[in-house]
C-alpha positions in Angstrom: -28.1 9.4 -20.9 -25.2 7.1 -21.4 -23.1 9.7 -19.0 -25.3 9.0 -16.4 -25.9 5.2 -16.7 -21.8 5.2 -16.5 -21.5 7.3 -13.2 -24.5 5.2 -11.6 -22.3 1.6 -13.1 -25.1 0.6 -15.0 -22.2 -0.5 -17.6 -24.5 -2.6 -20.4 -27.0 0.0 -20.6 -24.2 3.1 -21.1 -22.0 1.1 -23.8 -25.2 0.4 -25.4 -26.2 4.4 -25.2 -22.4 5.4 -26.2 -22.5 3.0 -29.3 -25.8 4.0 -30.4 -24.8 7.7 -30.3 -21.2 6.8 -32.1 -22.8 5.1 -35.3 -25.4 7.7 -35.7 -22.4 10.5 -35.2 -20.2 8.1 -37.6 -23.2 8.3 -40.2 -23.5 11.9 -39.7 -20.0 12.9 -40.3 -19.6 11.0 -43.3 -22.2 13.9 -44.9 -21.0 16.7 -42.7 -17.9 16.2 -41.1 -17.1 20.0 -40.2 -20.2 19.5 -37.9 -20.5 16.1 -36.4 -16.2 14.9 -36.7 -16.3 16.7 -32.9 -19.5 14.5 -32.2 -17.9 11.5 -33.3 -14.8 12.8 -30.8 -16.7 13.4 -27.7 -18.5 10.0 -27.7 -15.2 7.9 -28.6 -13.6 9.8 -25.9 -16.8 8.9 -23.2 -16.9 5.3 -24.2 -13.3 5.2 -23.7 -13.9 6.4 -20.4 -16.2 3.8 -19.7 -13.7 1.0 -21.3 -10.9 2.1 -18.9 -13.3 1.8 -16.1 -13.6 -1.7 -17.0 -10.5 -2.6 -17.6 -11.2 -2.9 -21.4 -7.7 -1.6 -22.4 -7.5 -2.6 -25.8 -10.4 -0.9 -26.8 -10.2 2.3 -24.5 -6.6 2.5 -25.9 -8.0 2.5 -29.8 -11.0 4.9 -29.1 -9.2 7.3 -27.2 -6.2 7.7 -29.9 -8.8 7.8 -32.8 -10.5 10.9 -30.9 -7.2 12.6 -30.3 -6.5 11.6 -34.1 -9.7 13.8 -34.9 -9.3 16.2 -32.5 -5.8 17.2 -33.6 -6.8 17.4 -37.2 -9.9 19.8 -35.9 -7.0 21.5 -34.0 -4.9 22.0 -37.0 -7.5 24.1 -38.9 -9.0 25.7 -35.6 -6.8 25.9 -32.4 -8.5 28.0 -30.4 -11.7 25.8 -30.6 -10.2 22.4 -30.4 -6.6 22.7 -28.8 -8.5 22.1 -25.2 -10.0 18.9 -26.9 -7.0 17.7 -27.7 -5.1 18.2 -24.4 -7.8 16.4 -22.6 -7.8 13.5 -24.6 -3.8 13.1 -23.7 -4.8 13.6 -20.5 -7.5 10.9 -20.6 -5.0 8.8 -22.8 -2.3 9.3 -19.9 -4.5 8.1 -17.0 -5.0 4.7 -19.0 -1.4 4.3 -19.7 -0.1 5.1 -16.4 -2.7 2.0 -15.3 -1.0 -0.1 -18.0 2.6 0.9 -16.5 3.3 2.5 -19.7 4.8 4.9 -18.1 7.0 6.5 -21.2 4.3 7.4 -23.3 2.1 8.5 -19.8 4.4 11.0 -19.4 4.9 12.3 -22.8 0.8 12.5 -23.3 0.6 14.6 -20.2 3.4 16.8 -20.5 1.9 17.3 -24.1 -1.6 18.4 -22.7 0.2 20.4 -19.8 2.0 22.7 -22.5 -1.4 23.0 -24.4 -3.4 24.3 -21.0 -0.5 26.4 -19.9 -1.0 28.5 -23.2 -4.1 28.7 -23.2 -4.4 29.9 -20.3 -1.2 32.4 -21.0 -4.3 33.9 -23.4 -7.3 33.3 -21.4 -6.1 32.0 -17.6 -9.9 32.2 -16.0 -10.9 29.4 -18.5 -7.6 27.7 -18.6 -6.2 27.5 -15.2 -8.6 24.7 -13.9 -7.2 22.7 -16.5 -4.0 23.5 -16.1 -4.1 22.5 -12.3 -6.1 19.2 -13.4 -3.5 18.1 -15.3 -0.7 19.1 -13.4 -2.4 17.0 -10.8 -2.5 14.2 -13.3 1.5 14.8 -14.0 2.0 14.2 -10.4 0.0 10.9 -10.0 2.3 9.6 -12.4 5.7 11.4 -11.1 4.4 9.8 -7.4 3.9 6.4 -8.7 7.4 6.7 -10.5 9.0 7.9 -7.2 9.7 11.1 -8.6 8.8 12.3 -5.7 10.4 15.9 -5.9 8.7 16.5 -9.5 5.4 15.1 -8.2 5.5 17.3 -5.2 6.1 20.5 -7.3 3.2 20.1 -9.2 0.7 19.3 -6.4 1.6 22.5 -5.1 1.5 24.1 -8.3 -1.9 22.7 -8.7 -3.1 23.5 -5.1 -1.7 27.2 -5.5 -4.0 27.8 -8.6 -7.3 26.1 -7.2 -7.1 28.1 -4.1 -6.6 31.3 -6.0 -9.4 29.8 -7.7 -11.7 28.7 -5.0 -10.8 32.2 -3.5 -13.4 34.0 -6.4 -15.2 30.8 -6.5 -15.4 28.8 -3.6 -19.0 26.4 -4.7 -16.8 25.3 -7.9 -13.3 25.3 -6.2 -13.4 24.0 -2.9 -13.6 20.5 -4.2 -10.6 20.4 -6.2 -8.7 22.1 -3.5 -10.0 19.2 -1.2 -8.8 17.0 -3.8 -5.3 18.1 -4.4 -4.7 18.4 -0.6 -6.0 15.3 -0.3 -3.6 13.7 -3.5 -0.8 15.8 -1.9 -1.1 13.9 1.6 -0.9 10.4 0.1 2.5 11.3 -1.3 4.1 13.2 2.0 2.5 10.1 3.6 4.7 7.6 1.6 7.8 9.7 2.5 6.9 9.5 6.2 6.4 13.4 6.2 3.7 12.5 8.9 2.8 16.3 10.1 2.7 17.4 6.7 0.4 14.9 5.5 -1.6 14.9 8.6 -2.5 18.9 7.9 -3.8 18.4 4.8 -5.8 15.3 5.4 -7.5 17.4 8.2 -7.9 20.4 5.9 -9.2 17.9 3.1 -11.3 16.5 5.3 -12.6 19.8 7.1 -13.7 21.2 3.6 -15.6 17.9 2.6 -17.8 18.3 5.4 -18.3 21.4 4.7 -19.5 20.7 1.2 -21.3 17.8 2.5 -23.6 19.6 5.1 -24.9 21.3 2.1 -25.1 18.6 0.0 -24.4 15.1 1.2 -25.5 13.0 -2.0 -22.4 14.8 -3.8 -20.0 15.0 -0.9 -20.2 12.6 1.4 -18.2 10.0 -0.7 -15.2 12.4 -0.7 -15.5 12.8 2.7 -15.3 9.1 3.3 -12.2 8.9 1.0 -10.4 11.3 3.0 -11.8 9.7 6.4 -10.0 6.1 5.1 -7.0 8.0 3.6 -6.5 9.3 7.0 -7.3 6.5 8.8 -4.2 4.5 6.7 -1.8 7.3 7.9 -2.8 7.3 11.4 -2.6 3.4 11.1 0.9 3.3 9.9 1.7 5.6 13.0 -0.1 3.3 15.5 -2.8 5.9 16.4 -4.9 2.6 16.2 -8.1 4.3 18.1 -8.3 7.4 15.6 -7.9 5.1 12.7 -10.2 2.9 14.1 -12.5 5.3 14.2 -12.1 6.7 10.9 -12.4 3.5 9.2 -15.5 3.1 11.1 -17.2 6.3 10.1 -15.9 5.8 6.3 -17.5 2.5 6.8 -20.8 3.8 7.5 -20.8 6.3 5.2 -20.2 4.1 2.5 -22.5 1.4 3.6 -25.6 4.5 3.6 -24.8 5.5 0.0 -24.5 1.8 -1.1 -28.4 1.9 0.5 -29.4 3.9 -2.0 -26.9 3.3 -4.9 -25.1 -0.3 -4.7 -23.3 -0.1 -8.0 -21.8 2.7 -7.2 -20.9 2.3 -3.5 -20.5 -1.3 -3.1 -16.8 -1.3 -4.3 -15.9 1.2 -1.5 -17.8 -0.5 1.2 -15.4 -3.5 0.1 -12.1 -1.6 0.0 -13.2 0.1 3.4 -13.8 -3.6 5.0 -10.5 -4.6 3.4 -8.5 -1.2 5.2 -10.3 -2.0 8.2 -9.8 -5.7 8.5 -6.3 -4.4 7.9 -5.8 -2.4 11.1 -8.0 -5.7 12.9 -5.2 -7.8 12.1 -2.7 -5.9 13.2 -4.0 -5.6 16.7 -4.4 -8.9 16.9 -8.1 -9.1 16.6 -8.5 -12.0 14.7 -12.1 -12.6 14.3 -13.3 -9.0 13.3 -10.7 -8.9 10.3 -11.8 -12.6 9.1 -15.1 -11.5 9.0 -14.2 -8.2 7.9 -12.2 -9.6 5.1 -14.4 -12.2 4.2 -18.0 -9.6 3.5 -15.3 -7.6 1.5 -14.6 -10.8 0.2 -18.1 -11.6 -0.6 -18.9 -8.3 -2.4 -16.4 -8.4 -4.6 -17.4 -12.0 -6.0 -20.4 -10.4 -6.6 -19.3 -7.6 -8.2 -16.8 -10.3 -10.4 -19.8 -12.2 -11.7 -21.4 -9.2 -13.2 -18.3 -7.0 -14.3 -14.9 -9.4 -14.1 -12.7 -7.3 -16.3 -13.6 -4.7 -13.5 -13.6 -6.6 -9.9 -11.8 -9.7 -10.2 -8.4 -7.5 -9.4 -10.4 -7.0 -6.1 -11.3 -10.3 -5.5 -7.4 -11.3 -5.9 -6.3 -9.0 -3.4 -8.8 -10.0 -1.0 -7.8 -13.1 -1.1 -4.1 -12.2 -0.7 -5.1 -10.1 2.3 -7.2 -13.2 3.6 -4.4 -15.5 3.6 -1.7 -13.4 5.2 -4.4 -13.6 8.3 -4.9 -17.3 8.0 -1.2 -17.9 7.3 -0.6 -15.7 10.7 -3.1 -18.5 12.4 -1.0 -21.1 10.9 -4.3 -21.9 9.0 -2.5 -23.5 6.4 -4.9 -25.5 4.2 -6.9 -22.3 3.7 -4.1 -19.9 3.4 -2.8 -21.9 0.3 -6.1 -22.4 -1.1 -6.3 -18.4 -1.0 -3.0 -17.3 -2.1 -3.4 -20.2 -5.4 -6.9 -18.6 -6.1 -5.5 -15.1 -5.9 -2.5 -16.2 -8.1 -4.4 -18.1 -10.6 -7.1 -15.0 -11.3 -3.6 -12.5 -11.4 -1.7 -14.7 -13.4 -4.6 -14.9 -16.1 -5.4 -11.0 -15.7 -1.3 -10.6 -17.1 -2.0 -13.1 -19.6 -4.0 -10.4 -21.0 -2.5 -7.1 -19.6 0.6 -8.0 -18.2 2.1 -4.5 -17.5 -0.5 -4.5 -15.1 -1.1 -7.3 -13.4 2.7 -9.1 -13.6 3.9 -6.9 -10.3 0.6 -8.7 -8.6 1.6 -11.9 -9.6 5.0 -11.3 -8.3 3.8 -10.3 -4.9 1.4 -13.4 -4.1 4.6 -15.7 -5.1 6.2 -13.6 -3.0 3.5 -14.0 -0.3 2.8 -17.6 -0.9 6.6 -18.4 -0.7 6.5 -17.2 2.6 3.6 -19.7 3.5 5.7 -22.5 1.8 9.0 -21.2 4.0 7.0 -21.5 7.2 5.8 -24.9 6.7 9.4 -26.2 5.2 8.4 -26.9 2.1 11.6 -25.2 0.8 11.7 -26.5 -3.1 8.0 -25.1 -3.6 9.1 -21.7 -1.7 12.4 -21.2 -3.8 10.8 -21.4 -7.0 8.2 -19.3 -6.4 10.7 -16.8 -4.6 12.8 -17.3 -7.8 9.9 -16.7 -9.9 9.0 -13.5 -8.4 12.2 -12.5 -8.4 13.1 -12.7 -12.4 9.6 -10.7 -12.9 10.9 -8.0 -10.6 14.2 -7.8 -12.2 12.3 -7.7 -15.3 10.4 -5.0 -14.2 13.1 -3.2 -13.2 14.7 -2.8 -15.9 12.1 -0.8 -17.7 11.1 1.1 -14.8 14.1 0.7 -11.6 12.7 3.8 -9.9 9.2 1.8 -9.3 10.1 -1.6 -8.9 14.2 -1.7 -7.3 12.7 -1.9 -4.1 10.8 -5.1 -4.7 13.7 -6.8 -6.1 15.2 -5.5 -3.1 12.6 -6.8 -1.1 12.8 -10.3 -2.9 15.9 -10.5 -2.3 16.0 -10.3 1.4 13.1 -12.8 1.5 15.2 -15.3 -0.5 18.1 -14.7 1.6 16.0 -15.8 4.4 15.2 -19.0 3.4 18.8 -19.6 2.2 20.2 -18.6 5.9 17.6 -21.6 7.1 18.9 -23.8 4.8 22.8 -23.1 5.5 23.0 -21.7 2.1 24.9 -19.1 3.4 27.2 -17.9 0.6 23.5 -17.6 -1.3 21.8 -16.0 1.2 25.0 -13.5 2.3 24.9 -13.0 -1.7 21.6 -11.5 -1.8 21.4 -9.8 1.4 24.1 -7.9 0.4 22.3 -7.3 -3.3 19.4 -6.1 -1.4 21.5 -3.8 1.0 23.5 -1.8 -1.7 20.3 -1.6 -3.3 18.4 0.2 -0.6 21.4 2.1 0.5 21.4 3.5 -3.2 17.4 3.8 -3.1 18.1 6.1 0.3 21.0 8.3 -1.1 17.5 10.1 -3.1 14.8 9.3 -0.7 16.0 9.0 2.5 12.9 8.9 4.3 11.3 6.1 2.4 14.5 3.9 2.0 16.5 4.1 5.2 14.1 1.5 7.1 14.7 -0.8 4.5 18.3 -0.1 4.8 18.1 -0.9 8.7 16.0 -4.2 8.2 18.2 -5.8 5.9 21.4 -5.0 7.9 19.6 -6.8 10.7 18.6 -9.8 8.7 22.2 -9.6 7.8 24.0 -9.4 11.0 21.4 -12.7 12.2 22.8 -14.1 9.4 26.7 -13.2 10.7 25.5 -14.0 14.3 25.0 -17.8 13.2 28.3 -18.1 11.5 30.1 -16.6 14.7 30.9 -13.6 12.4 30.8 -11.5 15.6 32.5 -8.4 14.5 30.6 -8.0 11.3 26.8 -8.9 12.4 27.6 -6.0 15.7 29.0 -3.5 13.2 25.4 -4.1 10.7 23.4 -4.5 14.4 25.1 -1.2 15.7 24.1 0.7 12.0 20.4 -0.9 12.1 19.9 0.3 15.9 21.6 4.1 14.9 19.1 4.0 12.3 15.7 2.8 13.3 16.6 5.3 16.6 17.4 8.1 14.6 13.8 7.4 12.7 12.1 7.0 16.4 13.4 10.4 17.3 10.9 12.0 14.7 8.1 9.4 14.4 8.5 7.1 17.8 4.8 5.5 16.6 6.4 3.9 14.0 10.0 3.2 15.0 10.0 2.3 18.5 9.1 -1.2 17.6 11.9 -1.6 15.1 14.0 0.1 17.9 13.1 -2.6 20.6 13.6 -5.2 17.9 17.1 -4.3 16.9 18.0 -4.0 20.9 16.8 -7.8 21.5 18.7 -9.0 18.5 21.8 -7.3 19.7 21.8 -8.4 23.2 21.1 -11.9 21.9 24.4 -11.4 20.0 26.3 -10.1 23.4 24.9 -12.7 25.7 26.1 -15.4 23.2 29.7 -13.7 23.4 29.4 -13.0 27.1 29.3 -9.9 27.2 26.8 -9.9 30.3 26.5 -6.1 31.2 25.8 -5.0 27.4 23.2 -7.9 26.6 21.5 -7.1 30.0 21.5 -3.3 29.4 20.1 -3.6 25.5 17.3 -6.4 27.0 16.3 -4.0 29.5 15.5 -1.2 27.7 13.9 -3.1 24.7 11.6 -4.2 27.4 10.7 -0.9 28.6 10.4 0.1 25.3 8.0 -2.4 24.5 6.1 -2.3 27.9 5.6 1.5 27.2 3.7 0.6 23.6 1.9 -2.1 24.6 0.4 0.1 27.5 -1.3 1.8 24.3 -1.5 -0.9 22.5 -1.8 -4.2 24.3 -3.1 -6.3 21.4 -0.3 -5.6 19.0 2.5 -5.4 21.6 2.0 -7.2 24.4 3.2 -10.8 22.2 6.8 -8.5 22.0 6.4 -8.1 25.7 6.6 -11.8 26.1 9.1 -12.0 23.6 12.1 -9.9 25.5 10.6 -11.7 29.1 11.5 -14.8 27.9 14.8 -13.5 26.6 15.6 -11.8 29.7 14.1 -14.9 31.5 16.2 -17.5 29.8 19.2 -15.0 30.8 18.3 -14.8 34.6 18.6 -18.4 34.5 21.9 -19.2 32.3 23.9 -16.0 32.0 23.0 -14.2 35.7 21.6 -16.2 37.9 18.6 -14.7 39.1 15.8 -17.1 40.2 13.5 -14.3 41.2 13.7 -12.4 37.9 13.8 -15.7 35.9 11.1 -16.9 37.3 8.9 -13.5 37.6 9.3 -12.9 33.8 8.6 -16.5 32.8 5.1 -16.6 34.9 4.2 -13.0 33.0 4.9 -14.7 29.9 2.3 -17.1 31.1 -0.4 -14.7 32.1 -0.1 -12.8 28.7 -0.6 -16.2 26.9 -3.9 -16.3 28.6 -5.5 -13.7 26.0 -3.4 -14.6 23.0 -3.5 -18.1 22.8 -4.6 -17.9 19.4 -1.2 -16.3 18.5 1.0 -19.4 17.2 4.6 -17.2 18.2 3.0 -16.5 21.8 2.6 -20.0 22.2 5.8 -21.0 21.6 6.9 -18.3 24.4 4.4 -20.1 26.8 5.9 -23.2 26.1 9.7 -22.2 26.6 8.5 -20.0 29.7 7.0 -23.4 31.5 10.7 -25.0 30.4 12.1 -21.7 32.2 10.0 -22.5 35.5 10.9 -26.3 35.4 14.4 -25.7 35.0 13.7 -23.2 38.4 12.5 -26.2 39.7 8.8 -24.1 40.0 6.0 -26.8 40.5 4.3 -25.6 37.2 0.7 -27.6 38.4 0.7 -23.9 40.5 0.9 -21.7 37.3 -1.7 -20.4 35.4 
């Protein structure tokens, strides 16, 4: 009964029933330990699973550890019977430890569980190969979180091979596991920018799950929706907006239908998908829809957290953070600050109980709040929050550099931008250079992931150097950034062509200031061509960038290479773009500059739109 209640998110009843069963088994085991200690261990394990899902970490860990101790003692006498249970408990405990960022213990337990399962499978492959595959999958999830990509991929691929072989004999039982491993491998490949492989694996997993759901929708529709959601995340990253939106919307409808029958179980998935869809809409400058979806997700998560704060308050904080980013972009400063501060308060409280898990989120919110404060010229608060975020991330990276060094580098980069704006050139340069060295080191091991960050930091450092009239260094860094981004765009144009255009635009600004008119013109025009092509497919996202390069060129043709027709024509086009983006503050600024350019060209502004 408690297992069913747990599956239905009826936590209170499940816990009461597990605890009653546990007490009964303890009483029985006091008289007859040989018979009932295994049941004590099983109930402890099940209760710990429930407590883990509720973020009741201390009790979950205590119960797993007691179950493990009992099962080790039983296995010492009867390994054939009880070693499988030892392996299962080790695996469950490792999952808990991973969630707490207790990486060393999690890895040790995963590896011990895997060795046990391999030994058992050597004698009895039919029974224990599935457990080998499950443990490989769990170990790979841990390795992925540590950016140990090579080992994670190897373990996913071994798990997939085992599960394909099992499914060849018994598809009803093992095809769902094939789909799970394909999905997990695709998540890893997506993070490595191995787009083609990730898409192929998501699509195969989706096809398997659709076929399974056609026969048994209650069981397999959630898997269909999950894979649609993951595929949409990949498509969003590739700027494949139409397909991403369609997949998010199908996933959302599936979860809404499931939640209509079983709200306890599926409302959290409705909220997650609303949040992801809103992220896509925000990137498309579809502000109204994004805000509506964030707010619906937030309302759902607040209601869930009212009943079960341990489990759902982290989701409340995440949605508040995302909504605040949207509000910040819209210059709705008061609401953005309130939401960041509420998110930060929640995450500080969570971190007070469980720092391993929630301190990274505290640092992320401090970083985002600092970005808002910087934009409001609240320099003192912004610097304090960046520095606290940096201190947290340095401490985390000291224990786990694979996972947290990228966050250290990102915060250094953001702090350097603030320092640059304050003319604290020495500190800004030092932080950019430290960030750049970190990203170069990371890219030496994993270029797919970190070369984009190398290019971004080179670009930012070049902006600083350009402002200091350190032209030679600025040009060298822009050109290196451009070369990296061109190479990335050759493989993945949807994702990296926008960055190529941004670097061309910045390099052209430098060349214009140096009276290198010919090169500046060529780079502005190439940037404009790229941005026009991007906007032809996705106008909501890229027309503001078109406006940015147009206004740069309009000024260029006003001052550097006088050409009134071109200068006026481009300024007028900026004003035309503005008509559809009046809610976007940066486009408003481009339009204001366009008006000044037109006035400088002697144009009667009253005749313009």
